[in-house]
N, C-alpha and C positions, 0 to 999 in steps of 0.2 A: 504494500500500500504506500501511497505517497503522502506527503505532508498534509494536504487538504483533506484527504480521506481519513487520516489519523485524527485530525481535529474534529471532523464531523462525527466520528465514532464516539467522541467524548461529549460534544455539545449539542448533537442533534441538528435541528433546523434553525436554531437561534442565530441571530445576526452575527456575522464575523466581518472583520476588516481584512481585505486582501490588497496587496500591492501588485500592480502589473505594468507592463510596458507594451507600447505599440510603435511601429515604425512606418512612416510614409517613405516608400522606396520609389525613386524616380529613375526611369530609363533615359537613354540618350535623347529621345524625343520629348522628354519631360512629362511622360505619361506616368500615372500612379498605379502601382501594383495593388490590386484588391484580391481578397480571398473570399470566395463563396463558401461559407462554413457549413459543415454538417449539423452543427448545433450553434445557434438556434435555427433550425428548420430552413436552411438554404439562404439565410440572410447574408449579405455581403458585409465585410469588415476589413480592417487593416491587419496585417500579420502581427502577431504578438500574443502575449499570455501572461500568466501569473508567476510571481517570484517563488523560487525554491529557497530553502534554508541556506544561509551563508552566501547567497548570491548578491551582487550589486544590481541595481536597476539596469545599468548598461549591459551587464552579463546576461540578465534576463532577456533583454531586447534581442541581443545577438543570438542566444540559444534558441529562443522561440522562432525567430525568423529562419534560422537554419533548419529547425525541425519541421516547420510548416512549408517552407519553400525550397529548401536545398541551397539557398543563397547565403554567402557570408557577407555581412554588412560591416562597413568601416566608417570612421569619421561621423559618428552620430551627432546631430545638432539638436539641441533641446527646443521644442516648440512651447510646451507648457506642462504644468502638473495640474491634473483635474481631480477634484474631490468634493465631498459635501453631500447634502441630503438628496440632491438630484442624481447621485451616482449610486443609488440603492437598487438592488435587483432581487428578484425571487426566481430561482431556478425551477424547472418543470417538476422536480421532485420535492419542492417546498423549501429548499435551503435558501436562507436569506443572507445577503452580504452587501457590504459597501466596498467599492473599489476605489483605490487611489491609483490613477493611471498617469504614467509618465510617457509623454509622446515625443518622439524624435522624427527627424527626416534625414535622408542621405541620398546621394547619387553615387556613392562609392560602394560598388557591389562586385563580387566575383562569384563565378560558378554558373551553373545552368539550373533553371527552374525544375525541381522535382517535387511533385505534390504528395503530401501525406494523405492518403485516401481515408484515413480514420478521422481526420480533422477538416478536410477540404473536399468540396465538390468540384471546384475549379479555381485556378489562379489566372488572372488576366490583367493586363495593363489597360488603363482607361485614360483618355484625355480628360482634363479637369472639368470641361463642360459636358462630358458624357458619363459621369459617374452613375452607378446604379442607384435607382430610387429606393429599393428595399435594402436598407442599411442599418446596422446597429446605431441606435440614437446617439450614443456618446461619440462614436467615430464620425458621425456627420458633423458634430460640433468641432471636433479636432480638425477635420478637413476644412471646414469653413474658416476657422481661425488661420490655418496654414495658408490657404488660398488668398485670404484677404491681405496677409503680410507679404506673400512671395510671388503673386501673379498679378501682372498688369497687362491688359489688352491681349490675353492669351499666351503670354510668354513669362518665363520665370525671371526674377530680378535678383538672383543670387548666383 
């Protein structure tokens, strides 16, 4: 069992606080890599996940991206840290949790995309103006903030 499963065995469905990281990955055409997740129900999101014991947030971001996409990311740039009452969720099994999400972006990537079929239905790059509509709510907010800061007239400004 993993850390989260061990905690759940002790506290049941009561609210917990988890720390996670997501990464906006940009390709050479400045498109954004999105992951259509198996959970929750085919909704799109950014590659990322929850921290394991003794991991830094940056290590979490790199590990999760590698596990979910097969890509190694470098030179992570902080977008923001997201937390608070509007970052509360209830899983399908009734588990309650608050997530502190640290969001990064990078265009320094190596490797070829390989999808973890346990976590993803598909991985696809999208132009910023063509992002999927059905997306994890907090990821929409992260992308909105990123695009407002880094895109002008359809081109990146970094």
